[in-house]
N, C-alpha and C positions, 0 to 999 in steps of 0.2 A: 625594564623587563618587558618582554613581548607579550601582547595580549593573546589569550588562547582563542582559537577559532571555534565558534559555536557550531555544533553538529546537529543537523535536523533530518529526520526521515519524514517524507510526505507520502501518505497513503491515499489512494483514490479508490473508493468502494464501487464506483460505477463508471463504465466506459464513457458515459455522457459527461463526465466531469474532467476528462483529460485536458481540455483547454484551460479550465480554471486551475488545475494542478500545475500545468506547465507555466502559466502566468505567475502563480505563487512562487514556484521554484526559481524562475528568472528574477523575480523581485528579491527573494531571500539571498540568492547568490550575489546580486548587485549590492546588497548590504554587507557582504563579506562572509556570509555563513557557508559552511560546507554542507551541501544538501544532496541527499540521495533519494531515489525512488526505486521501486522494485525492478523496473526495466534496466537499471544500472548494473544489475547482477546477472551472472550466467543463470539460465533457466534450466537447471538440471536436478529436478526432484528434491530429495532430502538435502542435497548440498546447498540448494537455494535456501531452504529453511534455515540451515545452520549459518549461512552467510548473513541472512537477514537478522537472525537472533544475535549474532556477534556484533553487527553494525548497530542495531537498535539499542543493545545494552550499553553502548558507549555514547548514545545520543543525549543531548541536553533537552531535546523536545521531539515529540512525535505529533504530527498534524494529520488528522484523518478527515478527509473530505467525504461527506455522505449525502445521499439524496433519498428521496422517497421512491426508490426503485430497487430492483434486485436483478441479479445476473442470470439466474436460471430457474425455470419452473418446470418440473418433470411433467410429462404428459399424464393425463388421467389414466389410471391403471384399473382394468377390470379385475375385481377381486373374486376369487373362488368363494363359494358360499361358506365353506368350512374354515376360511382364513379370517382372522380378525381384521377389522378396518383400522 
């Protein structure tokens, strides 16, 4: 009987982690795993979300790389006196 290939999705929460993500993906693929990242999918709005949902639902593991950073901070907004903060 043939062994089933392990499917893994690797998520990278910050652009500063792409080198670490790429190294991990390369290592996992060398071990025989079928690995995907978001960039492997077409980037077309809700179709992307559906493709990711379909792929991830079939995965054996999801690896999320995170750091103490964030991607976007909105500029400070001047609030009108009558609007709640």
